[in-house]
TORNUFI-379386 format. One line per 3 residues: number of its first residue (from 0); their letters; for each residue x, y, z of C-alpha. Coordinates in Angstrom, 2 decimals, always signed. Each point is the difference from the previous one (the first is absolute). Layout:
N
NUM = a = X Y Z; ...
END
This chain:
335
0 = xxx = -0.16 +0.01 -0.05; +1.42 +3.37 -1.08; +0.83 +2.34 +2.98
3 = xxx = -1.01 +3.88 +0.12; +1.53 +2.19 -2.52; +3.71 +0.89 +0.14
6 = xxx = +2.57 +1.82 -2.18; +2.54 -2.10 -1.81; +3.57 +1.65 +0.20
9 = xxx = +2.14 -0.02 -3.31; +3.57 +1.64 +1.02; +0.66 -0.93 -3.98
12 = xxx = +0.01 +2.78 -3.20; -3.39 -0.53 -1.87; +0.05 +1.46 -3.76
15 = xxx = -3.37 +0.03 -1.89; +1.24 -3.16 -2.03; +0.85 -2.08 +3.35
18 = xxx = -3.55 +1.02 +1.70; -1.28 -1.03 -3.54; +2.09 -3.42 +0.01
21 = xxx = -0.42 -0.69 +3.69; -3.05 +0.67 +1.27; -2.41 +0.92 -3.23
24 = xxx = +0.71 -3.29 -2.07; -0.31 -2.19 +2.54; -3.20 +1.20 +1.51
27 = xxx = -1.57 -0.21 -3.71; +1.19 -3.45 -0.28; -1.51 -1.08 +3.24
30 = xxx = -3.07 +1.89 +0.75; -0.49 +2.52 -3.07; +1.69 +3.29 +1.74
33 = xxx = -0.60 +3.23 -1.81; +2.37 +2.92 +0.32; -2.60 +2.63 +0.54
36 = xxx = +0.53 +4.10 +0.92; +0.43 +0.71 +3.64; -3.04 +1.58 +1.32
39 = xxx = +1.90 +2.63 +2.25; +3.45 +1.57 -0.34; +2.62 -0.57 +2.70
42 = xxx = +2.35 +3.10 -0.52; +3.61 +0.29 +0.54; +2.36 -2.04 -2.45
45 = xxx = -2.33 -3.39 +0.63; -1.17 -1.82 -3.31; -2.97 -1.84 +0.87
48 = xxx = -1.99 -3.15 -1.34; -3.16 -1.79 +0.67; -1.17 -3.18 -1.12
51 = xxx = -3.05 -1.34 -0.69; -0.62 -3.99 -0.38; -3.03 -1.58 -1.90
54 = xxx = -1.54 -1.20 +3.43; -0.26 +3.22 +1.81; +3.40 -0.06 +1.86
57 = xxx = +2.02 +3.63 -0.29; +3.68 -0.09 +0.75; +2.14 +3.84 +0.37
60 = xxx = +3.58 +0.52 -0.59; +1.85 +2.98 +0.76; +3.75 +0.82 -0.99
63 = xxx = +2.93 +2.30 -0.02; +3.73 -0.17 -0.12; +1.20 -2.90 +2.85
66 = xxx = -3.07 -1.71 +0.53; -3.60 -0.69 -0.76; -3.41 -0.91 +1.80
69 = xxx = -2.45 -2.62 -0.46; -3.54 -0.56 +1.47; -3.11 -2.07 -1.32
72 = xxx = -2.54 -2.81 +0.85; +1.72 -1.94 -3.11; +2.57 -2.86 -0.27
75 = xxx = +3.43 +1.88 +0.36; +2.57 -0.44 -3.16; +2.35 -1.89 +0.66
78 = xxx = +2.88 +3.06 -0.16; -1.53 +1.17 +2.98; -0.06 -3.40 +1.93
81 = xxx = +2.62 +0.78 +2.53; -0.29 +3.32 +1.02; -0.84 +1.48 +3.48
84 = xxx = -3.41 +0.97 +0.53; -0.84 +3.46 +1.95; -3.03 +1.44 +1.82
87 = xxx = -1.53 +3.11 -1.42; +1.45 +2.42 +2.76; +3.91 -1.54 -0.86
90 = xxx = -0.81 +0.98 -3.65; +0.96 +3.49 -1.54; -2.73 +2.21 +1.00
93 = xxx = -0.95 +0.38 -3.85; -0.16 -3.29 -0.77; -2.52 -0.57 +2.50
96 = xxx = -1.85 +3.19 -0.33; +0.08 -1.71 -4.17; -1.30 -3.10 +0.95
99 = xxx = -2.79 +0.84 +2.13; -1.46 +2.17 -2.49; +0.33 -2.67 -2.43
102 = xxx = -1.09 -2.52 +2.13; -2.65 +1.89 +1.72; -1.89 +1.02 -3.08
105 = xxx = +0.11 -3.69 -1.35; -1.70 -1.25 +2.96; -2.99 +2.96 -0.27
108 = xxx = -0.24 -0.71 -3.65; -0.80 -4.09 +0.96; -1.88 +1.54 +3.40
111 = xxx = -1.63 +3.68 -0.47; -1.49 -0.01 +2.96; +3.11 -0.36 +2.00
114 = xxx = +1.36 +3.52 -1.40; -2.31 +1.51 +3.17; +2.63 -1.61 +2.53
117 = xxx = +3.14 +1.26 -1.24; +1.83 -0.79 +3.09; -1.36 -3.53 +0.34
120 = xxx = +0.77 -0.55 -3.65; +4.07 +0.63 +0.86; -0.37 -1.86 +2.85
123 = xxx = -0.87 -3.22 -1.58; +1.23 +0.64 -3.40; +2.72 -2.60 +0.48
126 = xxx = -2.71 -2.57 +0.43; -2.85 +1.73 -2.33; +2.89 -0.16 -2.86
129 = xxx = +1.89 -3.08 +1.36; +0.08 -3.25 -2.36; -2.18 -2.34 +1.50
132 = xxx = -1.72 +1.89 +2.56; -1.58 +3.03 -2.53; -3.56 -1.14 -0.61
135 = xxx = -0.54 -1.62 +3.99; +1.50 +2.71 +2.04; -2.52 +2.30 -2.38
138 = xxx = -2.74 -2.22 +0.26; +0.24 -0.03 +3.88; -0.87 +3.57 -0.21
141 = xxx = -2.51 +0.34 -2.36; -1.74 -2.93 +0.86; +0.50 -1.03 +3.31
144 = xxx = +0.02 +3.24 +1.55; +3.45 -0.26 +1.63; -1.60 -2.88 +2.31
147 = xxx = -2.98 +1.86 +1.79; -3.21 -1.35 -0.56; -3.34 +1.74 -0.40
150 = xxx = +1.96 +3.19 -1.73; +0.74 +1.34 -3.81; +3.71 +0.19 -1.74
153 = xxx = +0.27 +3.91 +0.28; -1.25 +0.60 +3.36; +2.86 -3.03 +1.50
156 = xxx = +2.38 +1.54 -2.89; -0.03 +3.19 +1.83; +0.40 -1.22 +3.05
159 = xxx = +3.34 -1.35 -0.63; +0.97 +2.79 -2.09; -0.51 +2.46 +2.54
162 = xxx = +2.31 -1.43 +2.65; +2.06 -0.56 -2.69; +0.33 +3.25 -0.84
165 = xxx = +1.53 +0.85 +3.42; +3.37 -1.86 -1.15; +0.73 -1.25 +2.83
168 = xxx = +0.41 -3.53 -1.60; +1.62 +1.46 -2.88; +3.35 -0.48 +0.93
171 = xxx = -1.46 -3.87 +0.70; -1.47 +0.04 -3.74; +1.70 -3.06 -1.58
174 = xxx = -0.12 -2.35 +3.23; -3.21 +1.07 +1.15; -1.88 -0.58 -4.39
177 = xxx = +1.89 -2.90 -0.26; -2.44 -1.12 +2.88; -2.70 -0.13 -2.12
180 = xxx = +1.71 -2.60 -2.30; +1.04 -0.78 -3.41; -2.32 -2.92 -0.77
183 = xxx = -1.79 -0.38 -3.18; -3.72 -0.60 +1.89; -2.03 +1.42 +2.80
186 = xxx = +0.68 -1.30 +3.21; -2.45 +2.63 +2.38; +0.89 -1.67 +3.16
189 = xxx = +3.62 +0.43 -0.78; -0.35 +3.45 -1.39; -2.76 +1.21 +2.90
192 = xxx = +2.87 -1.61 +2.90; +2.49 +2.40 -2.00; -2.46 +3.19 -0.27
195 = xxx = +0.08 -0.80 +3.64; +3.48 +1.75 +0.63; -0.92 +2.54 -1.36
198 = xxx = -3.35 +0.51 +1.59; +2.34 -0.24 +3.36; +2.26 +2.18 -1.18
201 = xxx = -2.58 +2.68 -0.40; -1.43 -0.89 +3.51; +3.48 +0.52 +1.73
204 = xxx = +0.62 +3.07 -1.94; -3.33 +1.62 +0.46; +0.84 -1.04 +4.05
207 = xxx = +3.37 +2.61 -0.47; +2.49 -2.77 -0.28; +2.73 -0.88 -2.56
210 = xxx = +0.15 -2.96 -2.13; +2.78 -2.11 -1.14; -0.42 -3.48 -1.25
213 = xxx = +0.99 -3.29 -0.22; +2.31 +0.15 +3.13; +1.99 -2.98 +0.60
216 = xxx = +0.22 -1.58 +2.98; +2.53 -2.24 +1.83; -2.21 -3.26 -1.05
219 = xxx = +0.73 +0.62 -3.46; -3.27 +1.26 -0.85; -1.36 +3.38 -0.69
222 = xxx = -2.57 +1.41 +1.76; -2.68 +2.15 -2.38; +0.44 +3.56 +1.65
225 = xxx = +1.97 +1.92 +2.94; -1.80 +2.81 +0.80; +2.02 +3.41 +1.47
228 = xxx = -1.33 +2.26 +2.43; +1.53 +2.70 +2.16; +0.19 -2.21 +2.99
231 = xxx = -0.94 -2.85 -2.48; +1.72 -3.34 -1.34; -2.61 -2.58 -0.49
234 = xxx = +0.21 -3.22 -2.77; -3.38 -0.63 -1.43; -0.94 -3.30 -2.02
237 = xxx = -3.05 +0.11 -2.20; -2.44 -3.22 -0.81; -3.21 +0.32 -1.98
240 = xxx = -2.82 -2.72 +0.75; -2.06 -0.60 -3.47; -3.73 -0.18 +0.94
243 = xxx = -1.44 -3.46 +0.07; -2.44 -1.14 -2.46; -2.63 -1.21 +2.99
246 = xxx = -1.34 +3.25 +1.33; -1.30 -1.45 +3.09; +1.05 +2.41 +2.95
249 = xxx = +3.21 -2.44 +1.15; +1.06 -0.23 -3.47; +1.72 +3.50 -0.22
252 = xxx = +0.95 -0.58 +3.86; +2.01 -3.31 -0.79; +1.17 +1.76 -3.26
255 = xxx = +1.51 +2.35 +2.62; +1.12 -2.29 +2.73; +2.07 -2.35 -2.70
258 = xxx = +1.51 +2.34 -2.35; +1.70 +2.03 +3.29; +1.25 -3.52 +1.40
261 = xxx = +1.66 -1.03 -3.51; +1.61 +3.17 +0.18; +0.78 +0.01 +3.95
264 = xxx = +1.33 -3.79 -0.10; +1.88 +0.56 -2.79; +2.41 +3.37 -0.55
267 = xxx = -0.94 +1.73 +3.02; +0.69 -3.13 +2.56; +3.30 +0.06 -1.94
270 = xxx = +0.66 +3.47 +0.80; -0.56 -0.51 +3.35; -2.50 +2.53 +0.56
273 = xxx = +0.19 +4.08 +0.15; -1.71 +0.40 -2.91; -3.44 +1.44 -0.50
276 = xxx = -2.55 -1.96 -2.34; -2.19 +1.59 -1.92; -3.52 -1.60 -0.77
279 = xxx = -1.06 +1.48 -3.27; -3.77 -1.31 -0.88; -0.12 +2.82 -2.59
282 = xxx = -1.17 -3.37 -2.86; -3.33 -0.50 +2.74; -3.47 +1.53 -1.24
285 = xxx = -2.42 +1.59 +2.18; -1.34 -3.07 +1.81; +3.05 -1.83 +0.33
288 = xxx = +1.83 +2.61 +1.76; -2.91 +0.65 +2.08; +0.46 -3.66 +1.56
291 = xxx = +3.28 +0.92 +0.15; -0.30 +3.55 +2.04; -2.89 -1.58 +1.93
294 = xxx = +1.99 -2.88 +1.48; +3.37 +1.84 -0.11; +1.77 -3.36 -0.15
297 = xxx = +3.43 -0.95 +1.69; +3.13 -0.60 -2.27; +1.92 -1.79 +1.74
300 = xxx = +2.91 +2.77 -0.03; +0.43 +3.45 +1.68; +0.41 +2.87 -0.38
303 = xxx = -2.80 -0.01 -2.94; -1.80 +1.68 -1.69; -3.01 -1.23 -2.42
306 = xxx = -1.73 +2.62 -2.28; -1.93 +0.35 -3.30; +0.67 +2.90 -2.33
309 = xxx = -2.51 +1.77 -2.22; +1.28 +1.64 -3.33; -2.02 +3.17 +1.29
312 = xxx = +2.92 +0.01 +2.25; -1.66 -1.13 +3.43; +1.42 -2.73 +2.64
315 = xxx = -1.80 -1.52 +2.72; +2.19 -2.57 +2.01; +1.32 -1.37 +3.11
318 = xxx = +2.60 -0.90 +1.98; +1.36 -3.02 +1.95; +2.39 +0.69 +2.67
321 = xxx = +2.17 +3.00 +0.82; +1.00 +1.42 -3.95; +2.74 +2.22 +0.12
324 = xxx = -1.28 +2.22 -2.75; -2.25 +2.91 +0.78; -2.84 -0.97 -3.32
327 = xxx = -3.19 +2.25 +1.47; +0.81 +2.43 -2.67; +0.09 -2.00 -2.66
330 = xxx = -2.31 -3.08 +1.06; -3.14 +0.51 +1.53; -0.13 -2.63 +3.03
333 = xx = -2.95 -2.20 +1.15; +1.90 -0.34 +3.79
END
């Protein structure tokens, strides 16, 4: 499975003839590529190329004296196989800016509705335009409302756009966007679990904390976040139970308990305590959440926060144990 988009860097010299022979011709032979005029200018001494494939793939190539950068959601020409990969912040700013404009315009041509959400389009561009995951990740927002039940795509996409546009996760864009995955099919459960981490980051941010994702701990695991405040440095792990098909009162309660137990008997048990468990019930419909909020079941780990977020921004939940985070500004607590 291909990974989120990154740049390949070639330190060699590239002439027009070499671009034609080593990039265009192999791609033409294998997948029907054609060289087309780039949609945007890059400026400076850079020369740019855009390649479009018969199967819908696209690739970009920017070259200057002493080196060139390649990015594409297609097969990589053999002349670039042994080149090093770099993230968007690690390449010259004209190259990153040009690639962003080219790929964002390509994305919005295919999904015009996403143009209303510019920061989300940019943040998830590495997966929205990835080789294997471009159809599934777009469909997750378009057809599955990013994991929210009983909500429209525009309402839910606006929810994440408003949070991402704050920029608090921009520094961690590659790792966080990659959580959505580049699978060629929509796995709503896994993708919803990934979005639970964005919801958790939003809650922590609105509560006044700085968030740092993917915190390595001594067991060799990584916990989802470190929440940093003036007098706080707390680790947070997020889990997202999926509502059972059974809508009886005990069904959602059991789902919360069982999902939390899986997390606490595994990763958190090996960590040895000290982390706050966030149990995100945002996949629950109103009746399922009503059963949970009515019983407020224990989740076999303390401290823990169990909550449900709606795309209008309202969050309600309850706590178990001495939670080391002040969250009242972000969550309406039932307890």
